C-alpha positions as CSV (number, residue, x, y, z in Angstrom):
1,M,3.9,-13.3,-3.2
2,K,1.0,-11.7,-1.3
3,R,-2.0,-10.9,-3.4
4,I,-4.7,-8.3,-2.7
5,P,-7.9,-10.3,-2.1
6,T,-11.4,-9.6,-3.2
7,L,-13.4,-6.8,-1.7
8,A,-15.6,-9.2,0.2
9,F,-12.5,-10.9,1.7
10,L,-11.0,-7.5,2.5
11,A,-14.1,-6.3,4.3
12,A,-14.1,-9.4,6.5
13,F,-10.4,-9.2,7.3
14,V,-9.9,-5.5,7.8
15,C,-11.1,-5.5,11.4
16,L,-9.0,-8.5,12.3
17,L,-5.8,-7.1,10.9
18,V,-5.8,-3.5,11.8
19,G,-8.1,-3.3,14.8
20,C,-11.4,-1.6,13.9
21,Q,-12.0,-0.8,17.6
22,S,-15.1,1.2,18.4
23,H,-13.3,2.9,21.3
24,T,-10.6,5.5,21.3
25,H,-7.2,4.0,21.8
26,T,-5.2,5.7,24.5
27,F,-1.4,5.6,24.2
28,E,0.5,4.9,27.4
29,K,3.4,3.0,28.8
30,V,2.5,-0.3,30.4
31,H,4.2,-3.4,31.7
32,P,4.6,-6.1,29.1
33,S,2.6,-8.6,31.1
34,T,-0.5,-6.4,30.8
35,V,-0.6,-7.0,27.0
36,G,0.4,-10.7,27.0
37,M,4.2,-10.4,26.8
38,D,7.0,-12.0,28.8
39,A,9.1,-9.1,30.2
40,E,12.0,-11.4,31.0
41,R,12.3,-12.6,27.5
42,L,12.5,-9.1,26.2
43,L,15.6,-8.5,28.2
44,K,17.6,-10.7,25.9
45,G,17.3,-7.9,23.3
46,N,19.6,-5.8,25.5
47,E,22.3,-8.5,25.4
48,L,22.3,-8.5,21.7
49,I,22.4,-4.8,21.3
50,Q,25.2,-4.6,23.9
51,Q,27.1,-7.2,21.9
52,A,26.8,-5.0,18.8
53,I,28.2,-2.1,20.8
54,D,31.0,-4.1,22.2
55,E,32.0,-5.3,18.7
56,G,32.0,-1.8,17.4
57,E,29.1,-2.1,15.0
58,I,27.2,0.8,16.7
59,P,28.1,3.3,19.4
60,G,24.7,2.9,21.0
61,A,21.0,2.4,20.4
62,V,17.5,2.9,21.8
63,W,14.9,0.2,21.1
64,G,11.3,-0.2,22.0
65,V,8.3,-2.6,21.7
66,V,4.7,-1.7,21.0
67,R,1.8,-4.1,21.7
68,H,-1.9,-3.5,21.4
69,G,-1.3,0.2,21.1
70,K,0.8,0.5,24.2
71,L,4.5,1.2,24.6
72,V,5.5,-1.9,26.6
73,Y,9.3,-1.6,26.6
74,I,12.0,1.0,25.9
75,N,15.7,1.0,26.7
76,A,18.8,3.0,25.8
77,L,22.3,1.4,25.6
78,G,25.7,2.7,24.9
79,N,26.5,6.2,23.8
80,K,24.7,9.0,22.0
81,S,28.1,10.4,20.9
82,V,31.7,9.2,20.9
83,F,33.1,12.2,19.0
84,P,34.1,14.9,19.7
85,D,32.8,14.1,23.2
86,T,31.4,10.9,24.7
87,V,27.8,11.4,25.8
88,A,25.6,8.6,27.2
89,M,22.6,7.5,25.3
90,T,19.1,8.3,26.7
91,P,15.6,7.0,25.8
92,E,14.8,10.5,24.5
93,T,17.6,10.6,22.0
94,V,16.4,11.7,18.5
95,F,17.9,9.9,15.4
96,D,18.2,10.5,11.7
97,L,15.7,8.0,10.4
98,A,17.2,7.9,6.9
99,S,15.0,5.7,4.6
100,V,12.5,4.9,7.4
101,S,11.4,8.5,6.6
102,K,9.9,7.0,3.4
103,C,7.3,5.2,5.5
104,V,6.9,7.6,8.4
105,G,6.5,10.7,6.3
106,T,6.1,10.2,2.5
107,T,4.0,7.0,2.5
108,T,1.6,8.3,5.1
109,A,1.1,11.5,3.2
110,I,0.5,9.8,-0.1
111,M,-2.0,7.4,1.5
112,Q,-3.9,10.4,2.9
113,L,-4.1,12.0,-0.5
114,L,-5.4,8.7,-1.9
115,E,-8.2,8.6,0.8
116,R,-9.2,12.2,-0.1
117,G,-9.5,11.4,-3.8
118,D,-6.7,13.8,-4.7
119,I,-4.7,11.1,-6.4
120,R,-5.1,7.5,-7.5
121,L,-2.6,4.7,-7.4
122,S,-3.1,4.3,-11.1
123,D,-2.4,7.9,-12.0
124,P,0.5,8.5,-14.3
125,V,3.3,10.6,-12.7
126,S,3.1,12.9,-15.7
127,R,-0.3,14.0,-14.5
128,F,1.4,15.9,-11.7
129,I,4.9,16.4,-13.1
130,P,4.8,17.4,-16.8
131,D,7.4,15.8,-19.1
132,F,8.0,12.9,-16.7
133,K,9.2,10.5,-19.3
134,P,7.8,6.9,-19.7
135,W,9.5,3.6,-20.1
136,T,10.1,2.9,-23.8
137,D,10.3,-0.6,-25.1
138,P,13.7,-0.8,-26.9
139,E,12.3,-3.3,-29.5
140,T,8.9,-1.9,-30.3
141,G,9.2,1.8,-29.3
142,K,6.0,1.4,-27.3
143,T,5.8,3.5,-24.2
144,V,4.4,2.8,-20.7
145,S,3.7,5.5,-18.3
146,L,5.1,5.3,-14.8
147,R,2.4,5.5,-12.1
148,I,2.2,6.4,-8.5
149,I,1.9,2.8,-7.5
150,D,5.1,2.0,-9.4
151,L,7.0,4.6,-7.3
152,L,5.5,3.3,-4.0
153,T,6.5,-0.3,-4.7
154,H,10.0,0.4,-6.1
155,S,8.9,-1.2,-9.4
156,S,9.2,1.9,-11.6
157,G,12.7,1.1,-13.0
158,I,14.0,4.6,-12.2
159,D,17.7,4.7,-11.4
160,P,18.4,4.0,-7.7
161,Y,20.3,7.2,-7.0
162,I,22.3,10.0,-8.6
163,G,25.9,11.1,-8.5
164,V,25.4,14.0,-6.1
165,D,28.8,15.6,-6.6
166,A,28.3,15.7,-10.4
167,F,24.8,17.0,-10.0
168,V,25.9,19.8,-7.6
169,N,28.7,20.7,-10.0
170,R,26.1,21.1,-12.7
171,F,23.2,22.7,-10.9
172,G,24.5,23.9,-7.5
173,E,23.6,23.1,-3.9
174,H,20.0,23.2,-2.7
175,T,18.4,23.0,-6.1
176,P,15.3,20.9,-5.6
177,D,13.5,22.1,-8.8
178,S,16.5,21.1,-10.9
179,L,16.5,17.7,-9.2
180,I,12.9,16.8,-10.0
181,R,13.4,18.0,-13.6
182,Y,16.5,15.8,-13.8
183,I,14.5,12.8,-12.5
184,A,11.7,13.5,-14.9
185,T,13.7,13.9,-18.0
186,E,17.2,12.5,-17.7
187,T,17.3,9.5,-15.3
188,N,17.1,6.0,-16.8
189,R,13.9,3.8,-17.0
190,R,15.6,0.4,-16.7
191,F,12.7,-1.9,-17.2
192,K,8.9,-2.0,-17.8
193,P,7.2,-0.8,-14.7
194,G,5.9,-3.6,-12.5
195,T,8.1,-6.3,-14.0
196,K,11.0,-6.1,-11.6
197,G,12.0,-4.4,-8.3
198,L,14.8,-1.8,-8.0
199,Y,14.9,0.1,-4.7
200,S,15.2,3.8,-5.6
201,C,15.4,7.0,-3.5
202,L,14.3,8.9,-6.6
203,N,10.9,7.2,-6.4
204,F,10.3,8.9,-3.1
205,V,11.8,12.3,-4.1
206,T,9.2,12.1,-6.9
207,L,6.4,11.3,-4.5
208,H,7.2,14.2,-2.2
209,N,7.0,16.5,-5.2
210,I,3.6,15.1,-6.0
211,V,2.5,15.9,-2.4
212,E,3.6,19.5,-2.9
213,K,1.9,19.8,-6.3
214,V,-1.4,18.4,-5.0
215,T,-1.5,20.2,-1.6
216,G,0.2,23.5,-2.5
217,Q,2.3,23.1,0.7
218,K,5.9,22.5,1.3
219,F,6.3,18.8,1.9
220,E,7.7,19.0,5.4
221,E,5.0,21.4,6.4
222,Y,2.3,19.1,5.1
223,V,3.6,16.1,7.0
224,E,4.1,18.0,10.2
225,E,0.5,19.3,10.1
226,N,-1.2,16.1,9.0
227,V,0.9,13.3,10.6
228,F,3.2,14.5,13.3
229,A,1.0,17.0,15.0
230,P,-2.2,15.0,15.2
231,L,-0.3,12.0,16.7
232,K,1.5,14.3,19.2
233,M,4.8,13.3,17.8
234,N,6.4,16.3,19.5
235,H,10.0,15.1,19.1
236,T,9.8,14.5,15.3
237,A,10.6,16.9,12.5
238,Y,12.3,17.5,9.3
239,N,15.2,20.0,9.7
240,P,15.0,19.9,13.5
241,T,15.5,23.0,15.7
242,G,15.4,23.8,19.4
243,E,14.8,21.0,21.8
244,I,14.6,18.4,19.0
245,L,17.9,19.5,17.6
246,A,19.5,19.4,21.1
247,A,18.4,15.8,21.5
248,C,19.8,14.6,18.1
249,A,22.4,11.9,18.0
250,P,25.3,12.8,15.6
251,T,26.1,10.8,12.5
252,E,29.1,10.8,10.2
253,I,32.2,13.0,10.5
254,Q,32.4,15.4,7.6
255,A,35.2,17.0,5.7
256,D,35.3,19.8,8.3
257,G,36.2,17.2,11.0
258,L,32.9,17.4,12.8
259,P,29.9,15.0,12.7
260,L,26.5,16.0,11.3
261,V,24.0,16.8,14.0
262,G,20.4,17.5,13.1
263,Q,21.3,17.6,9.4
264,V,20.1,14.6,7.3
265,H,22.9,12.2,6.4
266,D,21.6,11.3,3.0
267,P,23.4,13.5,0.4
268,I,20.3,14.0,-1.9
269,A,18.2,15.1,1.0
270,R,20.9,17.3,2.6
271,R,22.8,18.8,-0.3
272,I,20.1,19.1,-2.9
273,N,16.7,19.2,-1.1
274,A,17.9,21.0,2.0
275,G,16.3,18.5,4.3
276,N,12.8,18.7,2.7
277,S,12.9,15.4,1.0
278,G,10.7,12.3,0.5
279,N,13.6,9.8,0.6
280,A,15.1,10.8,3.9
281,G,15.0,13.6,6.4
282,V,12.8,12.7,9.3
283,F,14.3,12.9,12.8
284,S,12.5,11.1,15.6
285,N,12.8,9.1,18.8
286,V,11.4,5.7,19.9
287,E,8.4,7.0,21.8
288,D,7.2,9.2,18.9
289,L,7.6,6.3,16.5
290,A,5.7,4.1,19.0
291,R,2.8,6.5,18.7
292,L,2.8,6.1,14.9
293,C,3.0,2.3,15.1
294,A,0.2,2.3,17.7
295,A,-2.0,4.4,15.4
296,L,-1.4,2.2,12.4
297,M,-2.0,-1.0,14.4
298,N,-5.2,0.5,15.7
299,G,-6.8,1.2,12.4
300,G,-5.3,4.6,11.9
301,E,-6.5,6.3,15.2
302,L,-4.7,7.2,18.4
303,D,-6.0,9.3,21.3
304,G,-8.9,10.5,19.2
305,A,-6.8,11.6,16.2
306,R,-7.2,9.7,13.0
307,I,-4.6,9.8,10.3
308,L,-5.7,7.0,8.0
309,A,-8.7,4.6,7.6
310,P,-8.4,0.9,8.5
311,A,-9.0,-0.2,4.9
312,T,-6.2,2.1,3.8
313,I,-3.7,0.6,6.2
314,Y,-4.7,-2.9,5.1
315,T,-4.2,-2.1,1.5
316,M,-0.9,-0.3,2.3
317,S,0.4,-3.5,3.9
318,Q,-0.2,-5.8,0.9
319,V,1.9,-6.5,-2.2
320,P,-0.1,-5.3,-5.3
321,D,-1.2,-8.3,-7.4
322,Y,0.2,-6.7,-10.6
323,L,3.8,-7.0,-9.5
324,A,6.0,-9.7,-10.8
325,D,7.0,-12.5,-8.4
326,G,9.9,-11.6,-6.2
327,V,9.4,-7.8,-6.0
328,G,7.8,-8.1,-2.6
329,R,7.1,-4.5,-1.8
330,A,3.9,-3.2,-0.4
331,L,2.9,0.5,-0.7
332,G,5.9,2.3,0.7
333,W,6.6,-0.5,3.2
334,D,8.5,-3.7,2.7
335,N,6.4,-6.9,2.9
336,C,8.5,-9.8,1.6
337,S,11.3,-8.5,-0.6
338,G,14.8,-9.7,-0.2
339,A,15.4,-6.9,2.3
340,A,12.5,-8.1,4.6
341,S,14.5,-10.6,6.5
342,I,14.6,-8.1,9.4
343,R,11.0,-9.2,10.3
344,G,12.6,-12.4,11.6
345,D,11.1,-15.9,11.6
346,F,8.0,-15.7,13.8
347,F,5.9,-12.6,13.0
348,D,2.9,-13.2,10.7
349,R,4.2,-13.8,7.2
350,N,1.4,-12.2,5.4
351,H,0.7,-9.1,7.5
352,T,4.1,-7.9,8.8
353,I,5.6,-4.8,7.2
354,C,9.0,-3.3,7.8
355,H,11.7,-0.9,6.7
356,T,15.3,0.0,7.4
357,G,17.3,3.2,7.3
358,Y,20.9,3.5,6.1
359,T,22.0,5.2,9.4
360,G,21.0,2.2,11.4
361,T,17.2,2.5,12.1
362,S,14.4,0.1,11.5
363,I,10.7,-0.6,12.2
364,V,9.1,-4.0,12.1
365,M,5.3,-4.1,12.5
366,D,3.1,-7.2,12.7
367,L,-0.4,-5.8,12.0
368,K,-2.2,-9.0,12.8
369,N,-0.7,-9.5,16.2
370,E,-0.5,-5.7,16.9
371,C,3.2,-5.8,17.8
372,A,6.0,-3.6,16.6
373,V,9.8,-3.5,17.2
374,I,11.6,-0.1,16.8
375,L,15.4,0.0,16.7
376,L,17.1,3.3,16.5
377,A,20.9,3.2,16.1
378,H,23.5,5.3,14.4
379,R,26.0,2.9,12.9
380,V,27.3,5.8,10.7
381,H,28.8,7.6,13.8
382,P,31.6,8.5,13.9
383,H,32.3,6.7,10.6
384,D,30.1,5.0,8.1
385,K,30.6,1.3,9.0
386,G,28.8,-1.5,10.9
387,A,26.1,-4.0,9.9
388,L,22.8,-4.5,11.7
389,T,20.8,-7.0,9.5
390,R,21.2,-9.9,11.9
391,L,20.6,-7.8,15.0
392,R,17.3,-6.5,13.5
393,A,16.1,-10.0,12.7
394,T,17.1,-11.5,16.0
395,L,15.3,-8.7,17.9
396,S,12.2,-9.5,15.9
397,N,12.5,-13.1,17.0
398,I,12.9,-12.2,20.6
399,V,9.9,-9.9,20.6
400,A,7.7,-12.3,18.7
401,G,8.8,-15.1,21.1
402,A,7.8,-13.0,24.1
403,M,4.2,-12.9,23.0
404,N,2.1,-15.2,25.2
405,E,-1.1,-14.5,23.3
């Protein structure tokens, strides 16, 4: 397990790991060779993605590589849509990020509030959401409050999900206030916080509600204003409209016989939170996500816009030392949990963070070597099937193996 080091060690390492450059980092597309990468080796990734398409795992995909703050590779393969019409994939295609939204939107927002002193990792959730029940020791009756850090690291013990049909039958569609009350007062607390890991979408629904309580803004509006807009992520949105909607790849066919397009696939996010949700809901494309990765690997700054401080990004990438062995989650991102195999075998073991999305999306980011792999696929189109774990890991290996320096 990765431990957060002393402050002295942190100060010495921050510049190394997240690039405390004194100059403004300009985002641009460059040839891989200009940033120490072998372009021919990267082409192998296309063969693997095409194989997944041929085997019916995915209808298509767009993938990209970021190195030293530059977009060094991007390619589209297969089809954007196979039902009701067949439409070829393009590099500009926008995808439902599913749980990658947890990192792109929610985690970034929470880390900004931490920097500003509006919240602390150790703050109990009940400070912001009254009546948010604690964990109760079944033997002693002693209670332990759930904290923001417990939500971010998926060590809170809150139920992983809810029965959406049952919830809607009880409270109705698009009832976000009822959902947070339900999470606060009725969902289980399965173990003492910090002692185990249990991945839970409800953790991040709770976090987005904290963002709204603290800022007084609707969650999606806060993220747009403070993350997407500063980084010029102009093809990224919750509840996309206009040109972004037109570029969206469809996902799963619904009961009406048509696939979802521009509506989040996740049932909690779509049916209860109306797309304004911390667990899912971001739609984006590879180039926009490359801008975010470039900023994070450049100490939080891109093209003169700063979204986070270098020390914040370093801390975000590490597994808190209070967690039990085996949990493996950093703050919002995965570091070394059982789901972190997508980082492959060669990226730096201590400073690579990653996350996947149910729809078929993923980001793997080696902060030390300033290299990121973005894979956007829609395995849930037209039906919810297909597996991408091995593809994600092998892409990471190909990209890491293409680094010459």
